[in-house]
C-alpha positions in Angstrom: 38.3 36.0 122.9 40.1 37.0 125.8 43.4 35.7 127.0 47.0 36.7 129.5 50.2 36.8 128.4 52.9 37.8 130.3 56.7 38.5 128.8 59.4 39.0 131.4 62.7 40.5 131.3 65.2 39.7 134.3 62.3 38.2 136.1 60.0 41.5 135.8 56.7 41.1 134.1 56.6 43.2 131.3 53.4 43.1 128.9 50.1 41.4 129.9 48.2 41.2 126.9 44.3 41.6 127.6 42.3 41.1 124.6 43.3 38.8 121.8 41.4 37.4 119.0 40.0 38.6 115.4 39.0 42.5 115.7 37.9 44.6 113.0 40.1 46.8 111.0 40.3 50.4 112.3 41.1 53.4 110.8 44.6 54.9 112.2 43.6 58.3 114.3 45.2 61.5 113.6 46.5 64.1 116.0 44.7 67.5 115.2 47.4 70.5 114.8 46.8 73.9 116.1 46.5 76.6 113.2 49.5 78.8 115.2 53.1 78.6 113.7 56.0 77.3 115.6 56.0 75.7 119.0 52.5 77.5 120.6 51.3 75.0 122.9 52.9 72.4 125.1 54.4 69.7 123.3 54.0 71.3 120.1 51.8 71.8 117.4 50.3 68.3 117.6 50.8 68.0 121.7 52.7 65.1 120.4 56.5 66.0 121.2 57.1 65.8 117.3 58.6 68.6 115.4 59.3 68.6 111.5 62.4 70.4 111.8 65.5 69.2 109.7 69.2 70.5 109.2 70.1 70.0 112.9 73.5 68.9 114.2 73.9 65.2 113.7 75.8 65.0 116.9 77.2 67.3 119.9 80.5 68.7 121.0 81.8 67.1 124.4 80.5 70.3 126.2 77.0 70.1 124.2 76.0 72.7 121.7 76.7 75.8 121.7 74.8 78.3 124.5 73.1 81.1 122.3 71.7 82.5 125.8 70.2 82.1 129.4 67.7 84.4 131.0 67.4 84.4 134.7 64.3 85.5 136.9 61.9 83.1 135.4 60.8 82.2 138.9 60.5 78.9 140.5 58.7 75.8 138.5 58.3 73.6 135.6 56.1 75.7 133.0 57.8 75.1 129.6 58.1 77.7 127.0 56.1 77.9 123.9 57.5 79.7 121.1 55.4 81.4 118.4 55.9 84.8 116.3 59.2 85.7 117.4 58.3 85.7 121.3 58.5 83.1 123.8 56.3 82.5 126.7 56.9 80.8 130.3 55.3 81.2 133.7 57.0 80.8 137.2 56.0 81.5 140.7 57.8 84.5 141.9 57.7 85.4 145.5 53.8 84.9 146.4 52.3 85.2 142.9 52.4 83.3 139.4 53.9 85.5 136.9 53.7 84.9 133.0 56.9 86.2 131.0 56.9 87.2 127.2 60.8 87.1 125.7 62.2 88.1 122.6 64.3 85.5 120.7 67.6 86.9 122.8 66.3 86.2 125.8 65.2 90.1 126.5 62.1 90.3 128.7 59.2 92.2 126.7 57.0 92.0 129.6 55.6 90.0 132.6 52.5 89.9 134.3 50.7 87.8 137.3 48.3 85.2 137.0 47.2 85.0 140.5 49.0 83.3 143.7 51.5 81.1 143.5 51.6 77.2 144.0 53.1 76.8 147.8 51.8 73.5 148.9 53.2 70.2 147.9 56.2 70.5 145.0 55.7 74.4 145.3 56.4 76.2 141.6 54.4 76.6 138.8 53.0 73.8 136.6 50.8 74.5 133.3 52.5 75.8 130.3 50.6 78.8 128.0 48.8 78.3 124.9 48.7 80.8 121.9 45.8 81.5 119.7 45.0 84.3 117.5 46.9 86.5 119.3 46.1 85.7 122.8 47.6 83.8 125.6 46.0 81.3 127.9 47.0 79.8 131.1 45.7 78.1 134.2 47.6 78.5 137.7 47.9 76.0 140.3 44.7 77.2 142.0 42.6 76.6 138.9 42.5 80.3 137.8 42.7 80.8 133.7 43.7 84.0 132.2 43.2 85.3 129.0 46.1 87.9 128.0 46.9 90.0 124.7 49.9 88.3 124.0 51.5 91.7 122.6 51.0 93.4 125.6 50.2 91.1 128.5 47.0 92.8 129.5 44.2 90.6 130.9 41.2 90.1 128.9 39.2 88.2 131.3 40.2 85.4 134.0 38.1 82.7 135.8 38.6 80.3 138.5 37.2 76.7 136.8 37.4 74.9 140.1 35.1 77.4 141.8 32.8 77.9 138.7 32.4 73.8 138.7 32.6 73.5 142.2 35.5 70.8 141.8 37.9 69.7 144.1 41.5 71.3 144.5 44.1 68.6 143.2 46.5 67.6 145.5 49.5 69.1 143.7 48.1 71.9 142.3 46.0 72.3 138.8 48.7 71.3 136.1 46.5 71.3 133.2 48.2 72.7 129.8 45.0 74.2 128.4 43.6 73.2 125.0 42.5 75.8 122.5 39.7 74.3 119.7 38.5 76.9 117.3 36.3 79.3 119.4 37.2 77.4 122.7 39.3 76.6 125.8 38.9 73.0 127.0 39.1 72.4 130.5 38.5 69.5 132.4 38.0 70.3 136.2 35.8 67.4 137.3 33.2 68.7 140.0 30.1 69.5 138.2 32.0 69.3 134.6 34.0 66.2 133.9 34.9 68.4 130.7 33.9 72.2 129.7 34.4 74.6 126.9 34.8 78.2 127.6 34.7 80.8 125.0 38.0 81.9 124.3 37.1 85.5 124.0 34.8 86.0 127.0 35.4 83.0 129.5 31.9 82.3 129.4 31.2 78.7 129.7 29.9 77.1 126.2 29.3 73.9 127.1 29.4 70.9 129.8 29.7 67.3 130.1 29.0 65.9 133.6 29.4 62.2 133.4 28.8 59.8 136.2 30.7 60.1 139.2 32.7 62.9 138.0 31.5 64.9 141.3 33.6 62.1 143.5 36.7 62.2 141.4 39.2 65.5 141.0 41.2 66.3 137.9 44.5 64.9 137.3 48.0 66.3 136.6 47.4 65.8 132.6 46.3 67.8 129.8 44.2 66.7 127.2 44.7 65.9 123.5 42.7 66.9 120.6 42.6 63.8 117.6 40.5 62.3 115.0 39.5 58.9 115.6 36.6 56.9 113.5 36.4 60.1 111.3 35.3 61.8 114.3 37.1 64.5 116.3 37.4 63.7 119.6 39.2 65.4 123.0 41.1 62.8 125.3 41.8 63.5 128.9 42.6 61.8 132.1 41.2 62.6 135.7 42.3 61.0 138.8 40.2 58.0 138.1 39.5 57.6 134.4 40.7 58.3 130.9 37.5 59.7 128.7 36.9 60.3 125.2 34.6 63.3 124.7 33.1 64.8 121.3 35.3 68.0 120.6 32.0 69.9 119.1 29.5 69.2 122.2 31.5 67.5 125.4 29.3 64.4 124.9 31.6 61.5 126.8 31.8 58.1 124.3 33.7 56.2 126.3 35.7 55.8 129.9 38.6 53.7 131.1 39.0 53.3 134.8 42.9 53.7 136.0 42.2 52.8 139.6 44.5 55.4 140.8 43.8 55.6 144.9 47.4 55.8 145.4 49.4 57.6 142.9 48.2 60.2 140.1 48.2 60.6 136.4 50.4 63.5 135.5 51.1 62.7 131.8 49.2 63.1 128.6 47.7 60.5 126.8 49.4 60.0 123.3 47.8 58.8 120.3 49.3 55.4 118.8 47.3 54.7 115.5 43.8 53.4 116.6 44.8 53.6 120.2 45.8 55.6 123.1 48.9 55.2 125.6 48.2 56.2 129.0 51.2 56.2 132.0 50.9 57.2 135.3 53.0 57.0 138.3 51.3 53.8 139.8 53.2 52.0 142.2 51.3 48.8 141.1 52.9 46.5 138.7 50.7 47.2 135.6 51.0 51.0 135.9 50.5 51.9 132.1 48.1 50.8 129.4 47.1 50.7 125.8 43.7 51.6 125.0 42.3 50.3 121.6 39.2 52.1 120.4 36.5 50.8 118.3 36.2 51.0 114.5 33.4 54.2 115.6 36.0 55.6 117.9 33.2 55.2 120.5 34.4 52.4 122.5 37.9 51.6 124.1 39.1 48.5 126.3 42.4 47.8 127.6 44.7 45.8 124.8 48.1 45.9 127.0 49.3 46.8 130.2 53.0 47.2 131.1 54.7 48.3 134.6 56.1 51.7 133.5 56.2 54.4 136.2 56.4 57.7 134.9 56.3 60.9 136.5 56.4 63.7 134.2 58.1 62.7 131.2 55.0 61.7 128.8 55.7 59.1 126.3 55.9 59.8 122.6 54.7 57.9 119.6 56.2 57.7 116.2 56.1 55.1 113.4 54.5 52.5 115.6 57.0 52.8 118.5 56.5 54.1 122.0 59.5 56.3 123.5 59.1 56.8 127.1 61.3 57.0 130.4 60.4 55.0 133.7 61.3 54.2 137.1 61.1 51.6 140.1 60.7 48.1 139.0 61.4 48.7 135.2 63.8 51.6 135.1 65.4 53.2 132.0 64.4 54.9 128.4 62.4 52.7 126.6 61.5 52.0 122.8 58.3 49.8 123.1 56.3 47.9 120.1 53.0 49.9 120.4 50.9 47.4 119.1 52.4 44.7 121.7 54.0 46.6 124.6 57.4 44.6 123.9 60.3 46.3 124.6 62.5 46.8 121.5 65.4 48.9 123.1 66.4 50.0 126.6 68.8 52.3 128.0 69.6 51.9 131.7 69.2 55.7 131.9 67.5 58.0 132.3 64.8 56.5 134.3 62.6 60.1 134.6 62.9 62.2 131.2 61.2 63.9 128.6 62.0 64.1 124.9 61.2 65.6 121.8 61.7 64.3 118.3 63.1 66.0 115.5 65.3 65.5 112.2 65.5 61.5 113.3 66.9 61.9 116.4 65.7 62.3 120.1 66.5 65.4 122.5 66.0 64.3 125.7 66.2 65.9 129.0 66.6 63.9 132.5 65.2 65.0 135.8 69.2 65.5 137.0 69.4 68.1 134.4 71.7 65.3 131.6 70.7 66.3 128.0 71.0 63.5 125.7 70.9 63.2 121.8 70.0 59.8 120.9 69.3 57.9 117.6 67.4 55.0 117.8 68.5 51.7 116.0 66.5 48.5 115.2 67.3 47.2 118.9 69.4 49.9 120.7 69.9 53.7 121.2 73.1 55.3 119.6 74.1 58.5 122.0 75.2 61.3 119.6 76.0 63.7 122.6 75.5 64.4 126.4 75.8 67.1 128.6 74.8 68.7 132.0 72.7 72.1 132.0 73.6 72.8 135.1 75.0 72.2 138.7 73.3 71.2 141.8 69.8 70.1 140.0 67.8 68.2 142.3 66.7 65.7 140.4 63.7 68.0 139.4 64.2 69.1 136.0 60.7 68.4 134.9 60.1 71.0 132.4 59.7 69.8 128.7 62.4 70.5 126.0 61.4 72.8 123.2 62.7 72.6 119.7 62.0 75.8 117.6 63.8 77.5 114.6 66.7 75.5 115.3 67.1 76.3 119.0 66.7 74.3 121.8 65.0 75.3 125.0 65.8 73.8 128.4 64.0 75.2 131.5 65.4 74.7 135.2 63.1 76.6 137.3 64.8 80.5 137.6 66.8 79.8 134.4 65.9 79.1 130.6 68.5 78.1 128.8 68.9 78.5 124.6 71.2 76.1 122.7 71.9 76.5 118.9 71.4 73.1 117.5 71.4 73.9 113.7 73.6 72.5 111.8 76.9 74.3 110.5 
């Protein structure tokens, strides 16, 4: 049975329930973690922005936690760092090329190498973060060039432009996919002649592709794929300019797609697993911009369960214990806690309206686009602020790189500068 129910807060339509009635119980899905240690890829081991670290500060001093060091010369862009094996890796546009840097845990540069041309079109700067696997580093530049580097030396092992290989259209704001490594494969979602494809991580050769209907007429989104287990099967979930889809991780076979109607906007945030469902946020200017997609017991079908007028540009959402934490702007502005089952608002801060966050030790570590860092503790129906400070001056509301937490160190990036704060409890 289908019905509609609209909730309103201050006159704004909040959540529209699209599917009601008795549904078979679905086994909760789970995110599949990288086999590497520390923070080896964008948004952490499971790409869910959740850290298992404990023993962190319960509150910050008025001026913020201790600045352990800062490194400059990282170039322009929003490539968040990754940390693994005692090394940080980060990319930035320097002059007319994208450069990938390796730094030690004190901020000293160990090596730097180029990965093709800088992105100089709308919103110039680096996009995608690196991904580490078995001694190798992988990264995609704004023009679709995927490179594999020896993580110890920076020596190039192979490179391929996936937009050219699969005859895919260049995304208007530049290719932004944070690469996913699954076993022996590097996963890419270029659209064109491959809605999704796997590259051999040792050679760059194509292992498999899947060409879904109408993929040739769409472009890659500004999102990144996730690797999950749904219905007892390993799935890759990703978003293009027009749809969210789930594919078999071993073959690329697409099991379901859900249209997003993103004709006037773009999806720049990662899918978020919520039990048996997937939460999708985007930058839509329409009323119902974001949706929860509920899957079937087998994981082979999906449909919209509810929608909400959240407009998220770069921050992405996170899910923990049945709650979704996400920032939104425009009609529905602020930082929110949502009930993942219903979309109902459980807590709201009026600011920040554009932010990225990670979870650790019972708290949210938030960086807003204006450069303000917040330490928040969620309660039943509110957020308790345990600290707030600004990472710098003259920030032009484009601090879009996501926070990173590893080894009791909190990392923030604003274009040319990488900040490292000590957040271990004393």
